[in-house]
Gaussian input, Z-matrix of N, CA and C with variables (Angstrom, degrees):
# hf/3-21g

backbone

0 1
 N
 C     1     B1
 C     2     B2     1     A1
 N     3     B3     2     A2     1     D1
 C     4     B4     3     A3     2     D2
 C     5     B5     4     A4     3     D3
 N     6     B6     5     A5     4     D4
 C     7     B7     6     A6     5     D5
 C     8     B8     7     A7     6     D6
 N     9     B9     8     A8     7     D7
 C    10    B10     9     A9     8     D8
 C    11    B11    10    A10     9     D9
 N    12    B12    11    A11    10    D10
 C    13    B13    12    A12    11    D11
 C    14    B14    13    A13    12    D12
 N    15    B15    14    A14    13    D13
 C    16    B16    15    A15    14    D14
 C    17    B17    16    A16    15    D15
 N    18    B18    17    A17    16    D16
 C    19    B19    18    A18    17    D17
 C    20    B20    19    A19    18    D18
 N    21    B21    20    A20    19    D19
 C    22    B22    21    A21    20    D20
 C    23    B23    22    A22    21    D21
 N    24    B24    23    A23    22    D22
 C    25    B25    24    A24    23    D23
 C    26    B26    25    A25    24    D24
 N    27    B27    26    A26    25    D25
 C    28    B28    27    A27    26    D26
 C    29    B29    28    A28    27    D27
 N    30    B30    29    A29    28    D28
 C    31    B31    30    A30    29    D29
 C    32    B32    31    A31    30    D30
 N    33    B33    32    A32    31    D31
 C    34    B34    33    A33    32    D32
 C    35    B35    34    A34    33    D33
 N    36    B36    35    A35    34    D34
 C    37    B37    36    A36    35    D35
 C    38    B38    37    A37    36    D36
 N    39    B39    38    A38    37    D37
 C    40    B40    39    A39    38    D38
 C    41    B41    40    A40    39    D39
 N    42    B42    41    A41    40    D40
 C    43    B43    42    A42    41    D41
 C    44    B44    43    A43    42    D42
 N    45    B45    44    A44    43    D43
 C    46    B46    45    A45    44    D44
 C    47    B47    46    A46    45    D45
 N    48    B48    47    A47    46    D46
 C    49    B49    48    A48    47    D47
 C    50    B50    49    A49    48    D48
 N    51    B51    50    A50    49    D49
 C    52    B52    51    A51    50    D50
 C    53    B53    52    A52    51    D51
 N    54    B54    53    A53    52    D52
 C    55    B55    54    A54    53    D53
 C    56    B56    55    A55    54    D54
 N    57    B57    56    A56    55    D55
 C    58    B58    57    A57    56    D56
 C    59    B59    58    A58    57    D57
 N    60    B60    59    A59    58    D58
 C    61    B61    60    A60    59    D59
 C    62    B62    61    A61    60    D60
 N    63    B63    62    A62    61    D61
 C    64    B64    63    A63    62    D62
 C    65    B65    64    A64    63    D63
 N    66    B66    65    A65    64    D64
 C    67    B67    66    A66    65    D65
 C    68    B68    67    A67    66    D66
 N    69    B69    68    A68    67    D67
 C    70    B70    69    A69    68    D68
 C    71    B71    70    A70    69    D69
 N    72    B72    71    A71    70    D70
 C    73    B73    72    A72    71    D71
 C    74    B74    73    A73    72    D72
 N    75    B75    74    A74    73    D73
 C    76    B76    75    A75    74    D74
 C    77    B77    76    A76    75    D75
 N    78    B78    77    A77    76    D76
 C    79    B79    78    A78    77    D77
 C    80    B80    79    A79    78    D78
 N    81    B81    80    A80    79    D79
 C    82    B82    81    A81    80    D80
 C    83    B83    82    A82    81    D81
 N    84    B84    83    A83    82    D82
 C    85    B85    84    A84    83    D83
 C    86    B86    85    A85    84    D84
 N    87    B87    86    A86    85    D85
 C    88    B88    87    A87    86    D86
 C    89    B89    88    A88    87    D87
 N    90    B90    89    A89    88    D88
 C    91    B91    90    A90    89    D89
 C    92    B92    91    A91    90    D90
 N    93    B93    92    A92    91    D91
 C    94    B94    93    A93    92    D92
 C    95    B95    94    A94    93    D93
 N    96    B96    95    A95    94    D94
 C    97    B97    96    A96    95    D95
 C    98    B98    97    A97    96    D96
 N    99    B99    98    A98    97    D97
 C   100   B100    99    A99    98    D98
 C   101   B101   100   A100    99    D99
 N   102   B102   101   A101   100   D100
 C   103   B103   102   A102   101   D101
 C   104   B104   103   A103   102   D102
 N   105   B105   104   A104   103   D103
 C   106   B106   105   A105   104   D104
 C   107   B107   106   A106   105   D105
 N   108   B108   107   A107   106   D106
 C   109   B109   108   A108   107   D107
 C   110   B110   109   A109   108   D108
 N   111   B111   110   A110   109   D109
 C   112   B112   111   A111   110   D110
 C   113   B113   112   A112   111   D111
 N   114   B114   113   A113   112   D112
 C   115   B115   114   A114   113   D113
 C   116   B116   115   A115   114   D114
 N   117   B117   116   A116   115   D115
 C   118   B118   117   A117   116   D116
 C   119   B119   118   A118   117   D117
 N   120   B120   119   A119   118   D118
 C   121   B121   120   A120   119   D119
 C   122   B122   121   A121   120   D120
 N   123   B123   122   A122   121   D121
 C   124   B124   123   A123   122   D122
 C   125   B125   124   A124   123   D123
 N   126   B126   125   A125   124   D124
 C   127   B127   126   A126   125   D125
 C   128   B128   127   A127   126   D126
 N   129   B129   128   A128   127   D127
 C   130   B130   129   A129   128   D128
 C   131   B131   130   A130   129   D129
 N   132   B132   131   A131   130   D130
 C   133   B133   132   A132   131   D131
 C   134   B134   133   A133   132   D132
 N   135   B135   134   A134   133   D133
 C   136   B136   135   A135   134   D134
 C   137   B137   136   A136   135   D135
 N   138   B138   137   A137   136   D136
 C   139   B139   138   A138   137   D137
 C   140   B140   139   A139   138   D138
 N   141   B141   140   A140   139   D139
 C   142   B142   141   A141   140   D140
 C   143   B143   142   A142   141   D141
 N   144   B144   143   A143   142   D142
 C   145   B145   144   A144   143   D143
 C   146   B146   145   A145   144   D144
 N   147   B147   146   A146   145   D145
 C   148   B148   147   A147   146   D146
 C   149   B149   148   A148   147   D147
 N   150   B150   149   A149   148   D148
 C   151   B151   150   A150   149   D149
 C   152   B152   151   A151   150   D150
 N   153   B153   152   A152   151   D151
 C   154   B154   153   A153   152   D152
 C   155   B155   154   A154   153   D153
 N   156   B156   155   A155   154   D154
 C   157   B157   156   A156   155   D155
 C   158   B158   157   A157   156   D156
 N   159   B159   158   A158   157   D157
 C   160   B160   159   A159   158   D158
 C   161   B161   160   A160   159   D159
 N   162   B162   161   A161   160   D160
 C   163   B163   162   A162   161   D161
 C   164   B164   163   A163   162   D162
 N   165   B165   164   A164   163   D163
 C   166   B166   165   A165   164   D164
 C   167   B167   166   A166   165   D165
 N   168   B168   167   A167   166   D166
 C   169   B169   168   A168   167   D167
 C   170   B170   169   A169   168   D168
 N   171   B171   170   A170   169   D169
 C   172   B172   171   A171   170   D170
 C   173   B173   172   A172   171   D171
 N   174   B174   173   A173   172   D172
 C   175   B175   174   A174   173   D173
 C   176   B176   175   A175   174   D174
 N   177   B177   176   A176   175   D175
 C   178   B178   177   A177   176   D176
 C   179   B179   178   A178   177   D177
 N   180   B180   179   A179   178   D178
 C   181   B181   180   A180   179   D179
 C   182   B182   181   A181   180   D180
 N   183   B183   182   A182   181   D181
 C   184   B184   183   A183   182   D182
 C   185   B185   184   A184   183   D183
 N   186   B186   185   A185   184   D184
 C   187   B187   186   A186   185   D185
 C   188   B188   187   A187   186   D186
 N   189   B189   188   A188   187   D187
 C   190   B190   189   A189   188   D188
 C   191   B191   190   A190   189   D189
 N   192   B192   191   A191   190   D190
 C   193   B193   192   A192   191   D191
 C   194   B194   193   A193   192   D192
 N   195   B195   194   A194   193   D193
 C   196   B196   195   A195   194   D194
 C   197   B197   196   A196   195   D195
 N   198   B198   197   A197   196   D196
 C   199   B199   198   A198   197   D197
 C   200   B200   199   A199   198   D198
 N   201   B201   200   A200   199   D199
 C   202   B202   201   A201   200   D200
 C   203   B203   202   A202   201   D201
 N   204   B204   203   A203   202   D202
 C   205   B205   204   A204   203   D203
 C   206   B206   205   A205   204   D204
 N   207   B207   206   A206   205   D205
 C   208   B208   207   A207   206   D206
 C   209   B209   208   A208   207   D207
 N   210   B210   209   A209   208   D208
 C   211   B211   210   A210   209   D209
 C   212   B212   211   A211   210   D210
 N   213   B213   212   A212   211   D211
 C   214   B214   213   A213   212   D212
 C   215   B215   214   A214   213   D213
 N   216   B216   215   A215   214   D214
 C   217   B217   216   A216   215   D215
 C   218   B218   217   A217   216   D216
 N   219   B219   218   A218   217   D217
 C   220   B220   219   A219   218   D218
 C   221   B221   220   A220   219   D219
 N   222   B222   221   A221   220   D220
 C   223   B223   222   A222   221   D221
 C   224   B224   223   A223   222   D222
 N   225   B225   224   A224   223   D223
 C   226   B226   225   A225   224   D224
 C   227   B227   226   A226   225   D225
 N   228   B228   227   A227   226   D226
 C   229   B229   228   A228   227   D227
 C   230   B230   229   A229   228   D228
 N   231   B231   230   A230   229   D229
 C   232   B232   231   A231   230   D230
 C   233   B233   232   A232   231   D231
 N   234   B234   233   A233   232   D232
 C   235   B235   234   A234   233   D233
 C   236   B236   235   A235   234   D234
 N   237   B237   236   A236   235   D235
 C   238   B238   237   A237   236   D236
 C   239   B239   238   A238   237   D237
 N   240   B240   239   A239   238   D238
 C   241   B241   240   A240   239   D239
 C   242   B242   241   A241   240   D240

   B1=1.4442
   B2=1.5276
   B3=1.3134
   B4=1.4597
   B5=1.5219
   B6=1.3282
   B7=1.4663
   B8=1.5298
   B9=1.3349
   B10=1.4681
   B11=1.5298
   B12=1.3268
   B13=1.4581
   B14=1.5185
   B15=1.3247
   B16=1.4617
   B17=1.5233
   B18=1.3262
   B19=1.4566
   B20=1.5309
   B21=1.3198
   B22=1.4647
   B23=1.5245
   B24=1.3224
   B25=1.4619
   B26=1.5315
   B27=1.3134
   B28=1.4649
   B29=1.5236
   B30=1.3360
   B31=1.4647
   B32=1.5309
   B33=1.3219
   B34=1.4694
   B35=1.5287
   B36=1.3320
   B37=1.4706
   B38=1.5286
   B39=1.3228
   B40=1.4635
   B41=1.5254
   B42=1.3329
   B43=1.4631
   B44=1.5329
   B45=1.3505
   B46=1.4659
   B47=1.5323
   B48=1.3294
   B49=1.4638
   B50=1.5316
   B51=1.3366
   B52=1.4650
   B53=1.5273
   B54=1.3210
   B55=1.4673
   B56=1.5322
   B57=1.3156
   B58=1.4607
   B59=1.5270
   B60=1.3247
   B61=1.4714
   B62=1.5306
   B63=1.3392
   B64=1.4711
   B65=1.5280
   B66=1.3142
   B67=1.4644
   B68=1.5230
   B69=1.3183
   B70=1.4689
   B71=1.5250
   B72=1.3248
   B73=1.4661
   B74=1.5248
   B75=1.3282
   B76=1.4691
   B77=1.5244
   B78=1.3234
   B79=1.4711
   B80=1.5283
   B81=1.3325
   B82=1.4578
   B83=1.5131
   B84=1.3328
   B85=1.4730
   B86=1.5314
   B87=1.3124
   B88=1.4601
   B89=1.5308
   B90=1.3397
   B91=1.4613
   B92=1.5274
   B93=1.3251
   B94=1.4689
   B95=1.5280
   B96=1.3278
   B97=1.4618
   B98=1.5172
   B99=1.3176
   B100=1.4550
   B101=1.5182
   B102=1.3270
   B103=1.4635
   B104=1.5282
   B105=1.3174
   B106=1.4604
   B107=1.5204
   B108=1.3114
   B109=1.4568
   B110=1.5259
   B111=1.3299
   B112=1.4644
   B113=1.5354
   B114=1.3290
   B115=1.4630
   B116=1.5318
   B117=1.3130
   B118=1.4668
   B119=1.5275
   B120=1.3192
   B121=1.4647
   B122=1.5266
   B123=1.3430
   B124=1.4667
   B125=1.5266
   B126=1.3294
   B127=1.4728
   B128=1.5197
   B129=1.3133
   B130=1.4648
   B131=1.5305
   B132=1.3256
   B133=1.4664
   B134=1.5311
   B135=1.3411
   B136=1.4664
   B137=1.5327
   B138=1.3379
   B139=1.4618
   B140=1.5293
   B141=1.3212
   B142=1.4640
   B143=1.5254
   B144=1.3288
   B145=1.4682
   B146=1.5262
   B147=1.3146
   B148=1.4735
   B149=1.5277
   B150=1.3180
   B151=1.4618
   B152=1.5295
   B153=1.3244
   B154=1.4691
   B155=1.5273
   B156=1.3226
   B157=1.4659
   B158=1.5277
   B159=1.3278
   B160=1.4678
   B161=1.5273
   B162=1.3286
   B163=1.4717
   B164=1.5227
   B165=1.3287
   B166=1.4648
   B167=1.5290
   B168=1.3203
   B169=1.4667
   B170=1.5272
   B171=1.3261
   B172=1.4650
   B173=1.5207
   B174=1.3186
   B175=1.4685
   B176=1.5276
   B177=1.3353
   B178=1.4588
   B179=1.5196
   B180=1.3289
   B181=1.4676
   B182=1.5195
   B183=1.3341
   B184=1.4586
   B185=1.5205
   B186=1.3316
   B187=1.4574
   B188=1.5171
   B189=1.3336
   B190=1.4556
   B191=1.5288
   B192=1.3182
   B193=1.4715
   B194=1.5287
   B195=1.2974
   B196=1.4634
   B197=1.5261
   B198=1.3247
   B199=1.4621
   B200=1.5177
   B201=1.3072
   B202=1.4659
   B203=1.5260
   B204=1.3374
   B205=1.4631
   B206=1.5252
   B207=1.3443
   B208=1.4715
   B209=1.5258
   B210=1.3238
   B211=1.4678
   B212=1.5224
   B213=1.3312
   B214=1.4569
   B215=1.5250
   B216=1.3148
   B217=1.4572
   B218=1.5264
   B219=1.3186
   B220=1.4654
   B221=1.5248
   B222=1.3146
   B223=1.4627
   B224=1.5218
   B225=1.3109
   B226=1.4550
   B227=1.5262
   B228=1.3141
   B229=1.4710
   B230=1.5205
   B231=1.3225
   B232=1.4588
   B233=1.5258
   B234=1.3241
   B235=1.4771
   B236=1.5161
   B237=1.3222
   B238=1.4608
   B239=1.5145
   B240=1.3232
   B241=1.4710
   B242=1.4893
   A1=107.87
   A2=115.96
   A3=119.85
   A4=109.80
   A5=116.73
   A6=118.94
   A7=111.60
   A8=118.38
   A9=121.76
   A10=111.10
   A11=117.67
   A12=121.32
   A13=114.19
   A14=117.35
   A15=120.11
   A16=109.82
   A17=115.13
   A18=120.21
   A19=108.49
   A20=116.33
   A21=119.91
   A22=110.37
   A23=116.33
   A24=120.41
   A25=110.60
   A26=117.42
   A27=121.36
   A28=110.72
   A29=116.37
   A30=119.84
   A31=111.02
   A32=116.69
   A33=120.25
   A34=110.10
   A35=116.83
   A36=120.55
   A37=110.61
   A38=117.01
   A39=121.49
   A40=111.55
   A41=115.84
   A42=120.25
   A43=113.05
   A44=116.19
   A45=122.14
   A46=111.82
   A47=115.60
   A48=120.78
   A49=109.42
   A50=115.84
   A51=121.95
   A52=111.78
   A53=116.93
   A54=119.95
   A55=110.74
   A56=116.81
   A57=120.46
   A58=111.07
   A59=117.67
   A60=121.01
   A61=109.33
   A62=116.95
   A63=120.52
   A64=111.08
   A65=116.88
   A66=121.17
   A67=111.11
   A68=116.43
   A69=120.48
   A70=111.35
   A71=117.10
   A72=120.12
   A73=110.54
   A74=116.76
   A75=120.44
   A76=111.51
   A77=116.24
   A78=121.25
   A79=112.05
   A80=117.01
   A81=120.29
   A82=115.97
   A83=117.88
   A84=119.91
   A85=110.02
   A86=115.46
   A87=121.66
   A88=109.01
   A89=117.87
   A90=120.29
   A91=114.24
   A92=117.82
   A93=120.45
   A94=112.11
   A95=117.20
   A96=121.27
   A97=111.77
   A98=115.69
   A99=122.03
   A100=112.45
   A101=115.02
   A102=120.70
   A103=110.41
   A104=115.44
   A105=120.54
   A106=107.43
   A107=116.50
   A108=121.26
   A109=110.33
   A110=117.15
   A111=120.54
   A112=113.47
   A113=116.81
   A114=119.82
   A115=111.25
   A116=117.51
   A117=121.21
   A118=110.55
   A119=116.17
   A120=120.72
   A121=109.95
   A122=115.91
   A123=120.55
   A124=111.24
   A125=116.34
   A126=119.52
   A127=111.47
   A128=116.85
   A129=120.85
   A130=111.61
   A131=115.67
   A132=120.04
   A133=112.48
   A134=115.36
   A135=121.87
   A136=112.56
   A137=115.22
   A138=121.76
   A139=107.31
   A140=116.78
   A141=121.19
   A142=113.27
   A143=118.51
   A144=119.84
   A145=110.91
   A146=115.67
   A147=120.82
   A148=109.37
   A149=116.34
   A150=121.34
   A151=110.92
   A152=117.45
   A153=121.38
   A154=111.33
   A155=116.96
   A156=121.29
   A157=110.26
   A158=116.02
   A159=120.47
   A160=111.74
   A161=117.72
   A162=120.02
   A163=110.34
   A164=116.79
   A165=120.41
   A166=110.30
   A167=116.67
   A168=120.48
   A169=111.36
   A170=116.63
   A171=120.45
   A172=109.96
   A173=116.34
   A174=120.80
   A175=110.34
   A176=116.78
   A177=121.12
   A178=111.56
   A179=116.63
   A180=121.48
   A181=110.41
   A182=116.92
   A183=120.99
   A184=112.23
   A185=117.28
   A186=121.16
   A187=113.46
   A188=117.89
   A189=119.00
   A190=110.38
   A191=115.95
   A192=118.70
   A193=111.83
   A194=115.17
   A195=120.28
   A196=110.11
   A197=115.53
   A198=119.90
   A199=111.02
   A200=116.32
   A201=120.59
   A202=109.88
   A203=117.29
   A204=118.48
   A205=111.13
   A206=117.86
   A207=120.27
   A208=110.11
   A209=117.39
   A210=121.06
   A211=109.84
   A212=117.35
   A213=120.22
   A214=111.49
   A215=116.37
   A216=120.18
   A217=110.58
   A218=116.65
   A219=121.40
   A220=110.39
   A221=116.24
   A222=121.06
   A223=110.25
   A224=116.91
   A225=121.63
   A226=111.17
   A227=116.76
   A228=120.72
   A229=111.03
   A230=116.32
   A231=121.08
   A232=111.26
   A233=116.32
   A234=120.00
   A235=112.47
   A236=118.12
   A237=121.40
   A238=112.27
   A239=117.33
   A240=121.23
   A241=112.56
   D1=131.41
   D2=177.81
   D3=-81.49
   D4=171.36
   D5=178.94
   D6=-72.88
   D7=-8.03
   D8=174.32
   D9=-94.85
   D10=4.52
   D11=177.68
   D12=85.03
   D13=16.90
   D14=178.81
   D15=-95.18
   D16=132.23
   D17=174.69
   D18=-81.57
   D19=168.23
   D20=175.62
   D21=-60.31
   D22=-36.61
   D23=178.83
   D24=-65.38
   D25=-39.27
   D26=176.79
   D27=-63.59
   D28=-40.53
   D29=178.27
   D30=-65.65
   D31=-41.02
   D32=177.84
   D33=-61.91
   D34=-40.01
   D35=177.51
   D36=-67.30
   D37=-40.43
   D38=179.50
   D39=-58.20
   D40=-38.95
   D41=-177.58
   D42=-96.89
   D43=13.26
   D44=173.91
   D45=55.58
   D46=44.23
   D47=-178.06
   D48=-104.70
   D49=87.61
   D50=-176.07
   D51=-61.06
   D52=-39.62
   D53=-179.78
   D54=-60.98
   D55=-45.31
   D56=179.75
   D57=-68.14
   D58=-38.05
   D59=176.71
   D60=-58.26
   D61=-49.01
   D62=179.51
   D63=-62.08
   D64=-43.34
   D65=-179.20
   D66=-60.96
   D67=-45.57
   D68=179.65
   D69=-65.25
   D70=-40.81
   D71=178.06
   D72=-64.90
   D73=-42.11
   D74=178.27
   D75=-62.85
   D76=-29.40
   D77=179.11
   D78=-83.00
   D79=-2.55
   D80=175.90
   D81=105.13
   D82=10.71
   D83=178.65
   D84=-61.66
   D85=142.15
   D86=179.44
   D87=-84.47
   D88=118.21
   D89=-176.83
   D90=-71.18
   D91=-6.04
   D92=-179.16
   D93=-116.63
   D94=14.29
   D95=-175.73
   D96=-95.35
   D97=145.65
   D98=173.23
   D99=113.24
   D100=159.86
   D101=178.92
   D102=-64.15
   D103=-39.89
   D104=174.73
   D105=-106.20
   D106=112.89
   D107=-177.95
   D108=-71.33
   D109=133.38
   D110=-178.83
   D111=-55.54
   D112=-40.21
   D113=-179.56
   D114=-65.31
   D115=-39.45
   D116=177.51
   D117=-62.60
   D118=-39.85
   D119=178.77
   D120=-63.52
   D121=-48.85
   D122=-178.67
   D123=-60.06
   D124=-41.45
   D125=179.10
   D126=-65.88
   D127=-44.08
   D128=-178.34
   D129=-63.08
   D130=-36.01
   D131=-178.61
   D132=-91.13
   D133=-1.59
   D134=-179.62
   D135=59.97
   D136=41.13
   D137=175.33
   D138=-91.58
   D139=83.88
   D140=-171.92
   D141=-63.68
   D142=-34.82
   D143=178.24
   D144=-63.40
   D145=-46.31
   D146=178.77
   D147=-63.60
   D148=-42.34
   D149=179.83
   D150=-57.79
   D151=-45.79
   D152=-179.74
   D153=-64.29
   D154=-42.41
   D155=178.86
   D156=-60.59
   D157=-46.19
   D158=-177.63
   D159=-70.18
   D160=-39.11
   D161=177.62
   D162=-60.93
   D163=-42.58
   D164=178.64
   D165=-64.14
   D166=-43.17
   D167=179.98
   D168=-62.37
   D169=-40.62
   D170=178.79
   D171=-66.75
   D172=-43.65
   D173=178.81
   D174=-61.26
   D175=-46.59
   D176=-179.88
   D177=-65.08
   D178=-37.25
   D179=179.25
   D180=-63.82
   D181=-38.40
   D182=-179.91
   D183=-69.71
   D184=-24.14
   D185=-177.85
   D186=-83.61
   D187=-27.91
   D188=-177.02
   D189=-103.92
   D190=150.76
   D191=-179.47
   D192=-65.63
   D193=150.04
   D194=179.96
   D195=-70.13
   D196=165.47
   D197=177.48
   D198=-60.13
   D199=-39.19
   D200=-178.72
   D201=-62.92
   D202=-45.95
   D203=-179.25
   D204=-67.00
   D205=-32.10
   D206=176.81
   D207=-67.52
   D208=-38.75
   D209=178.50
   D210=-64.65
   D211=-45.42
   D212=179.07
   D213=-64.03
   D214=-37.86
   D215=178.36
   D216=-63.83
   D217=-45.51
   D218=178.92
   D219=-63.75
   D220=-43.64
   D221=179.46
   D222=-62.09
   D223=-43.61
   D224=179.72
   D225=-61.27
   D226=-44.49
   D227=178.57
   D228=-63.64
   D229=-39.32
   D230=-179.58
   D231=-65.72
   D232=-41.21
   D233=-178.86
   D234=-70.49
   D235=-24.93
   D236=-179.55
   D237=-75.73
   D238=-16.94
   D239=-177.62
   D240=-73.66

């Protein structure tokens, strides 16, 4: 996170770097994190490729359980044994 509140993903979106956006998302970057949201940046700059990548990542993120819920699920299963 920069001192202006931009995440690395936001910076990648700002500079229209689709490869870096994908790499950061694959590494677990949160597509909705930061003072300046990456998707808002892509839309404002009309970077349609970045916008599509981020929309898919947000959609996919909403479909799968969060890391926290997976940890609680695993912990719950372990305690039941």
